N, C-alpha and C positions, 0 to 999 in steps of 0.2 A: 484877680477873681475874688469876689466877696462870697463867703460861706456863712450861712445862718446856722450857728451852732445850737440855737435854741429850738430848732425844728428837727424832729427825728427824721432819719433817712427813710425815704419812702421808695419801695420797690414796685415797679409797674408789673402787673400780671393780670391774667384773666382766669378767674376761678369762680365757682358758683356756690351759693349757700342759701340759708334760710334765715329770716327774721320773723319775730312774733309781735304783731301790732294789732290792737283792737280785737283780740280773739281770733285772728287769722294768722296762718303761717304763709309768708310771702317769699317767693324766690327772688334772689338778688344776684347780680354779677359784680364781683369785686374788681375794681379798676387798679387800685394800688394799696399797699399795706406797709405799715411801719411797726416798730415795737410798741407804739402807743395807740394805734388805731387803724381804721380802714376807710377807703372811699368806695362807695358802692352805688349801683343804680338799679332801679326796678322800673319795668315798663308799665305805664298806666293801664294799657289795654289788658294786661294780665291779671288785674285785680278787680274786685267787686266794688271798690270805692274809687272815686275820682281823686284827682290831685288835691282838690280843696279839702276833702275828708282827711287825707294823709297829713296835710299841713295842720289841720285842726287837732288831730291826734297827737302830733308831735308837740303842739303847744300845751296840751293837757298833761302829757307825761313824756319826757325825753329818754327814759330808761327803757331798753328793749332787750329781748333775748336774741342771741346771735349764735348760729351754728354753721361752721365751714368744714364740711366733711373731708375735702381734699387736703385741707391744712391741719386736720385733726384738732380743731379748736372749737370751744363752745363756752358760753357763759353770758354775762351781762355786759352791755355796752351803752354808752350815752350818745344820743344824736346831738351833735354840737352845731350842725349846719344842714339846712335843707334848701336845695336849689332845683330849678327846672331847666332842662336842656333837651331840645328836640323831642318833646313829648315824654321824656323820661324824668323820673324824680331822682336826683342825686342826693345821697345821704353821706355826710361825713360823721363817722362814729369813733368815739374814744373808748378803749377798753377799760372796764372797771373791775370786773371779777371774772377773769377768764381762766379756764383750765386748758392745758395743752396735752397732746398725746391722749386724746379721749377715746380712741377707737376701741381699746380693750374694754373699757367701762361700758360703752354704748352697746357693744356686741353682747356682753353679759346681761345687761339690763334691758336691752332693746329700746328703751325710751329715755329721753333726756331728763336729767335731774336738775332742777332749778334750786340754787342756793336760796333758802328762805328761813328766817328765824321767827317762829311764832310759838307762843306758849300753849300748852295743852295738858290734858290729864289722861292717864292710861290705867286701866284696872289690871293689876297683877297680884296673884296670891290673895285675892279677896280684899285688896286695899288699893286706893287710887294714889298714883304717884304723879307729881308734876314733872313735865319734860319741856325741852325746847327742841323744835325741829332743826335739823342740820340742812337737809335738802328734801325736795318734794318732786314727785313725778306724777304722771297720769295713772301709774300702776301702784305706787306705794310711796313710802317715805323713810327717812332715817331720822331717829330721835336720840337725844342725849338726856339721860336721867342722872342727876348729880349725886347719886349714891349707888352702892353695889346691890344689885337685885339678882336673886336666883330665879331664872326663867329659862325654859328650854325651847329650842326651835320647834315649830309645829303648833305651839299653843295658840288658841283662838280666843280673842278677848275684845274689849271695847275701848274706844278712845273718844275724847271730847275736845273741841276747840271752842271755848266760850267766845273768844275774840272774833271768830269766823262764824259763830252760831251754827256749828257743824258737829255731828257725831256719827259714829258708825262702828262696824265690826271689822277687825283686822286679824291677820295671821302673822305671828312672829317667824321670820325667815332665818335670821341669824342674830347672834348675841356676841358682844365683845366687851370685856372689861377694860377700862382705860386707867392710866397711871394715877389720876387724881381720885381714885375710888369711885368714879362714875361708871355708867353702863351705856353703851351704844346699842341700839336695836334697829335692825332692818325689818320693816313691816310691809306687808302686802295688803291692799284693800280687799275685803270680801264683800262688804256692803256699806256704802256711804249714801246717806239720804240726798246728798247733792255733791257735785264735784268742787274741789278747791279751785277757785277762779284764777285765771292768768297763768296757767301752766301749759306750755306747748308740748306736743308729742315729739317732734323731730325724730321719728322712727327710723331705725336702720333695718332694712329688710334683708 
């Protein structure tokens, strides 16, 4: 018997999940899974775009958001192969930035947080501080300021993203000092002139 040690062991199973492509959340069925990725299919009649549109979107960007609630797994995956079979689109995806055991986080936050690193500025104590986002959701975001800042939960203030041409009003939900003298802030949107693009909801009800 010849064994391919370069290929991860793949376990066959049937479970359901969601992917985010072209601004839409689409339901998928997982056919098998390994430590490095999954094979999934979605039915063309269940989506507003036809197979050609999906192929075109995959050509433009192979990175997608993936959520498998039964597996308690969520994060970024790369589509490495797209095939057609009996009217279904088969997607072979490789895990890139995946979080496991995400149920507790999703139940607390209600919506999926996408890992995203974007610079911005936030007004605190009458002064603007530069930050980098850690993750972003449709409800709020986590940011990292590279210095220790005295700020209390409940404060309402302003933030700006020059790169995204975006600004708005946010509320500080929680504050955490970190070891390198930086500050993590959990922020909730109060008013944004437009939404940050490319963020799925993946809501748990």
